[in-house]
C-alpha positions in Angstrom: 0.0 0.0 0.0 2.9 2.4 0.8 4.2 1.7 -2.7 0.9 2.6 -4.2 0.7 5.9 -2.2 4.2 6.8 -3.2 3.3 6.1 -6.8 0.2 8.3 -6.6 2.2 11.2 -5.1 4.9 10.8 -7.8 2.3 10.6 -10.6 0.5 13.7 -9.2 3.7 15.8 -9.0 4.8 14.7 -12.4 1.5 15.5 -14.0 1.6 19.0 -12.5 5.2 19.9 -13.0 6.5 18.2 -16.2 4.1 19.1 -18.9 6.4 17.8 -21.6 6.1 14.3 -20.4 2.3 14.1 -20.4 0.8 10.9 -21.8 -2.7 10.2 -23.1 -4.9 8.2 -20.7 -4.9 5.3 -23.2 -1.1 5.1 -23.2 -1.0 5.4 -19.4 -3.5 2.6 -19.0 -1.3 0.2 -20.9 1.2 0.4 -18.1 -1.1 -1.2 -15.5 -2.5 -4.7 -15.5 -5.5 -3.5 -13.5 -7.6 -0.3 -13.6 -7.6 -0.4 -9.8 -3.8 -0.2 -9.8 -3.7 2.8 -12.2 -2.6 5.9 -10.1 -4.3 8.3 -12.5 -7.6 6.5 -11.9 -7.1 6.7 -8.2 -6.4 10.4 -8.4 -9.5 11.0 -10.6 -11.7 8.8 -8.4 -10.5 10.2 -5.0 -12.3 13.5 -5.3 -15.4 11.9 -6.6 -15.5 9.3 -3.8 -14.9 12.1 -1.2 -17.8 14.0 -2.7 -20.0 10.9 -2.5 -19.3 10.4 1.2 -19.9 14.1 1.8 -23.3 13.7 0.2 -22.5 15.8 -2.9 -24.1 13.2 -5.1 -24.6 15.3 -8.3 -20.9 16.3 -8.3 -19.8 12.8 -7.7 -22.1 11.4 -10.4 -20.5 13.7 -13.0 -17.1 12.3 -12.1 -18.3 8.7 -12.2 -19.9 9.3 -15.6 -16.6 10.5 -16.9 -15.0 7.3 -15.6 -17.8 5.4 -17.4 -17.0 7.3 -20.6 -13.3 6.5 -20.3 -13.9 2.8 -19.3 -17.2 1.9 -20.9 -16.7 -1.9 -20.5 -15.2 -1.8 -17.0 -17.4 -2.5 -13.9 -15.8 0.1 -11.6 -17.9 3.2 -12.7 -21.1 1.2 -12.2 -19.9 0.0 -8.8 -19.2 3.5 -7.7 -22.6 4.8 -8.9 -24.2 1.9 -7.0 -22.2 2.9 -3.9 -23.7 6.4 -4.2 -27.2 4.8 -4.3 -26.3 2.8 -1.2 -25.3 5.9 0.7 -28.6 7.4 -0.1 -30.2 4.4 1.7 -27.8 4.5 4.7 -29.4 7.4 6.7 -32.7 5.5 6.9 -32.5 1.9 5.8 -36.3 1.6 6.0 -36.6 3.8 3.0 -36.7 1.5 -0.1 -37.0 4.3 -2.7 -33.4 3.8 -3.8 -33.4 0.0 -3.9 -34.2 -0.3 -7.6 -31.4 2.0 -8.7 -28.9 0.5 -6.4 -29.6 -3.1 -7.5 -29.5 -2.0 -11.2 -26.0 -0.5 -10.8 -24.8 -3.6 -8.9 -26.2 -5.9 -11.6 -24.5 -3.8 -14.3 -21.3 -4.2 -12.3 -21.7 -8.0 -12.2 -22.5 -8.2 -15.9 -19.5 -6.3 -17.0 -17.2 -8.0 -14.4 -18.4 -11.4 -15.7 -17.5 -10.4 -19.3 -14.0 -9.4 -18.2 -13.7 -12.5 -16.1 -14.4 -14.7 -19.1 -11.9 -13.1 -21.4 -9.1 -11.6 -19.3 -6.1 -13.7 -18.3 -5.8 -11.7 -15.1 -9.0 -12.6 -13.3 -8.2 -10.8 -10.0 -9.8 -7.4 -10.8 -13.1 -8.7 -12.2 -13.3 -11.2 -9.4 -12.8 -8.3 -6.9 -15.8 -6.4 -8.4 -17.9 -9.5 -8.5 -17.2 -10.2 -4.9 -17.9 -6.5 -3.9 -21.1 -6.2 -5.9 -22.5 -9.5 -4.6 -21.5 -8.4 -1.0 -23.4 -5.1 -1.4 -26.4 -6.9 -2.8 -26.3 -9.2 0.2 -26.2 -6.2 2.6 -29.4 -4.8 1.1 -31.1 -8.1 1.1 -30.2 -8.5 4.8 -31.6 -5.1 5.5 -34.9 -6.2 3.8 -34.8 -9.5 5.7 -34.6 -11.5 2.5 -32.4 -14.0 4.1 -32.3 -16.6 1.3 -31.3 -13.9 -1.2 -28.8 -12.5 1.2 -27.2 -16.0 1.8 -27.0 -16.6 -1.9 -25.3 -13.3 -2.6 -23.0 -13.9 0.4 -21.9 -17.3 -1.0 -21.2 -15.8 -4.4 -19.2 -13.0 -2.8 -17.1 -15.4 -0.8 -16.4 -17.5 -3.9 -14.9 -14.5 -5.7 -13.1 -13.1 -2.7 -11.3 -16.5 -2.4 -10.1 -16.1 -6.1 -8.7 -12.7 -5.4 -6.6 -13.6 -2.4 -2.8 -13.6 -2.8 -2.7 -10.4 -4.8 -0.4 -8.0 -2.9 -1.7 -4.8 -4.3 -5.3 -5.6 -3.4 -4.7 -7.2 -0.1 -6.0 -4.3 2.0 -9.2 -4.2 -0.1 -9.7 -8.0 0.1 -9.2 -8.0 3.9 -12.5 -6.0 4.1 -14.5 -9.0 3.1 -12.6 -11.3 5.5 -13.0 -8.9 8.3 -16.8 -8.4 7.8 -17.3 -12.1 7.4 -15.3 -13.1 10.5 -17.1 -10.6 12.7 -20.7 -11.2 11.6 -20.4 -14.9 11.1 -20.0 -15.2 14.8 -22.2 -12.3 15.8 -25.3 -13.1 13.7 -26.1 -16.6 15.1 -26.0 -15.2 18.6 -28.3 -12.3 17.9 -30.6 -14.1 15.4 -30.7 -17.8 16.4 -33.3 -18.4 13.7 -30.6 -17.9 11.1 -28.3 -20.7 12.4 -29.5 -23.3 9.9 -28.6 -20.9 7.0 -25.2 -19.9 8.5 -24.4 -23.6 9.1 -23.5 -23.7 5.4 -20.7 -21.1 5.9 -17.4 -21.4 7.7 -17.2 -20.3 11.3 -16.3 -16.7 12.1 -14.1 -14.9 14.7 -15.4 -11.6 16.0 -12.1 -10.3 17.5 -10.1 -11.2 14.4 -12.8 -9.6 12.2 -12.6 -6.4 14.1 -8.8 -6.3 13.8 -8.9 -7.0 10.1 -11.4 -4.2 9.6 -9.1 -1.8 11.5 -6.3 -2.7 9.1 -8.6 -2.0 6.1 -9.7 1.3 7.7 -6.1 2.4 8.0 -4.6 1.0 4.7 -7.2 0.4 2.0 -8.1 2.9 -0.8 -11.5 1.9 -2.1 -12.9 0.2 1.0 -11.4 2.4 3.8 -14.6 4.3 4.5 -16.8 1.3 4.3 -14.6 -0.5 6.9 -15.0 2.5 9.2 -18.7 2.5 8.7 -18.9 -1.0 10.1 -16.3 -0.3 12.8 -18.5 2.4 14.2 -21.3 -0.1 14.6 -19.0 -2.8 16.0 -17.4 -0.6 18.6 -20.8 0.4 19.8 -22.0 -3.2 20.0 -18.9 -4.2 21.8 -19.2 -1.2 24.2 -16.0 0.2 23.0 -17.5 3.7 23.2 -14.3 5.7 23.4 -13.0 4.1 20.2 -16.4 4.7 18.6 -16.3 8.4 19.6 -12.8 9.0 18.2 -13.6 7.4 14.9 -17.0 9.1 14.6 -15.4 12.5 15.3 -12.7 11.9 12.7 -15.2 10.7 10.1 -17.6 13.6 10.7 -14.7 16.1 10.5 -13.6 14.5 7.2 -17.2 14.4 5.8 -19.1 17.2 7.7 -22.3 16.8 5.6 -22.6 13.0 6.0 -25.7 12.5 8.2 -24.6 9.0 9.3 -21.2 10.1 10.6 -22.7 13.2 12.2 -25.4 11.1 13.9 -22.8 8.7 15.2 -20.6 11.6 16.4 -23.6 13.1 18.3 -24.5 9.7 19.8 -21.0 8.7 20.9 -20.3 12.2 22.3 -23.5 11.8 24.3 -22.6 8.3 25.5 -19.1 9.3 26.5 -20.3 12.4 28.4 -19.0 15.1 26.1 -21.9 17.4 26.5 -20.9 20.5 24.6 -19.9 18.4 21.5 -23.1 16.4 21.7 -25.3 19.5 22.0 -23.6 21.2 19.1 -23.8 18.2 16.8 -27.5 17.6 17.8 -28.4 21.2 17.0 -26.5 21.0 13.7 -28.5 17.9 12.7 -31.8 19.6 13.5 -30.8 22.7 11.5 -29.7 20.6 8.5 -33.1 18.7 8.6 -34.8 22.1 8.6 -32.7 23.2 5.6 -33.5 20.0 3.7 -29.9 18.9 3.3 -29.5 15.5 1.6 -29.7 12.5 3.9 -30.8 14.5 7.0 -34.2 13.2 8.0 -36.2 11.6 10.9 -33.7 8.9 12.0 -31.0 11.4 12.7 -33.6 13.9 13.9 -35.1 11.6 16.7 -31.6 11.0 18.0 -30.6 14.7 17.9 -33.9 15.9 19.4 -33.7 13.4 22.3 -30.1 14.5 23.1 -31.2 18.2 23.3 -34.3 17.3 25.3 -32.2 15.3 27.8 -29.7 18.1 28.4 -32.3 20.8 28.7 -34.2 18.8 31.2 -31.5 17.3 33.3 -28.7 20.0 33.2 -30.2 23.3 32.0 -33.5 22.8 33.8 -35.2 24.4 30.9 -38.4 22.3 30.9 -40.1 24.3 28.2 -37.2 23.6 25.7 -36.9 20.0 26.9 -40.6 19.4 26.3 -40.4 20.9 22.8 -37.4 18.6 21.9 -39.1 15.5 23.4 -42.1 16.2 21.2 -39.8 16.6 18.2 -38.2 13.2 19.0 -41.7 11.7 19.1 -42.6 13.4 15.8 -39.5 12.1 14.1 -40.0 8.7 15.5 -43.6 8.7 14.1 -42.4 9.8 10.7 -39.9 6.9 10.5 -42.4 4.3 11.8 -40.2 3.7 14.9 -42.7 4.2 17.8 -41.4 1.1 19.5 -37.8 2.4 19.5 -35.9 3.7 22.5 -35.9 7.4 21.7 -39.7 7.4 21.3 -40.4 5.7 24.6 -37.7 7.6 26.5 -39.2 10.8 25.2 -42.7 9.8 26.5 -41.2 9.1 29.9 -39.4 12.5 29.8 -42.6 14.3 29.0 -44.2 12.4 31.9 -41.5 13.6 34.3 -41.9 17.2 33.1 -45.7 17.0 33.6 -45.1 15.7 37.1 -42.8 18.6 37.8 -45.6 20.9 36.7 -48.0 18.9 38.9 -50.1 17.9 35.9 -50.5 14.4 37.1 -53.2 13.3 34.7 -51.0 14.4 31.8 -48.0 12.6 33.3 -50.1 9.4 33.7 -51.1 9.6 30.1 -47.5 9.7 28.9 -46.4 6.9 31.2 -49.2 4.6 30.1 -48.4 5.2 26.4 -44.7 4.4 27.2 -45.8 1.3 29.0 -47.9 0.2 26.1 -45.1 0.7 23.5 -42.1 -0.6 25.5 -40.7 -4.1 25.2 -41.9 -6.0 28.2 -39.2 -6.5 30.8 -37.1 -3.8 29.3 -35.7 -1.1 31.6 -38.0 1.5 30.0 -41.0 -0.7 30.6 -40.0 -1.1 34.3 -39.5 2.7 34.6 -42.9 3.4 33.1 -44.6 0.9 35.3 -42.9 2.2 38.4 -43.9 5.8 37.5 -47.5 4.7 37.0 -47.6 2.9 40.3 -46.1 5.9 42.2 -48.6 8.3 40.6 -51.6 6.1 41.4 -50.3 5.7 45.0 -49.9 9.5 45.4 -53.4 10.1 44.0 -54.9 7.6 46.5 -53.2 9.3 49.3 -54.5 12.7 48.1 -58.1 11.3 48.1 -57.7 10.0 51.7 -56.5 13.4 52.9 -59.7 15.0 51.5 
């Protein structure tokens, strides 16, 4: 990887300082056995990929279409355009409006990669794109709980990843597949026992090794670096490695300040790790960007941000009016995203109940607590909190009646 970076820097400096030695793109392409290894392609695609992750989709698309014009029979431009569609899905994976466009680009990637695979002597590059496209299709099918389709795509992806292994230049990219597989092949059966029969067809995983492999990808890969960090944010949170999640989320948000997913994670991890000023600022930024209609900023990020602002206003600033408003916003965003059984919705109801108690509006408080009790998972901490609050209010009202 260091050799590739040095080559890119050298190519960049040469292109800008020695005009007499310029080559046509066609002549330059002949020097590389793979488009992925071509430094000029990496230079051209870097800015486009950065725009993609910063949610400047129109600008990124123009660059990807230039790559498509330059390489009309290569799968890479279609894969990158499919990746852009995927990141339109990421902020709210319940939104299926981009599924068709995403799958179409990944299918085009597969078709072109298969053509290259059949006629090229060096099958590593087409195999890489086949593995990546099938892996992304599997991700979407898993989100849609189409487990059979997800398993089929996963098997196809693993098949092609195995064929890519051993290629030194692509090692960091290929490790991405290994890392994901090792972590989730152990994690999924524990979290979803119903899937054990399907996963019995696959090799066993290793969560710790998978995490370590993804960290290597996040530090060394070119095309899959950001994707690895996307998953690491989730893994760190699931493994209660909150400080690591915070540091990575902060870095990714600073790198891509208009990426709603990274800003949401930065807000969440700052909140969990007790960094109040940062969490409040991020939360307010998210609410403002939703109001402005910025791409990708919608209810899923909104319910998180509104809850954070409500929590701080209630418990630290003692501004119950503001807290009440933000709790109601969190409920509104949760309703918009069909997530009225989620934690932010229920905690916001409980928060509104507490504010009503402070105002001595006990009937209103009881209404909020009962709604929270109805929506919460039974035996959850939120369910216990709501039931306790209801019992205490009923007891207090009985005592008030006796005194009369």
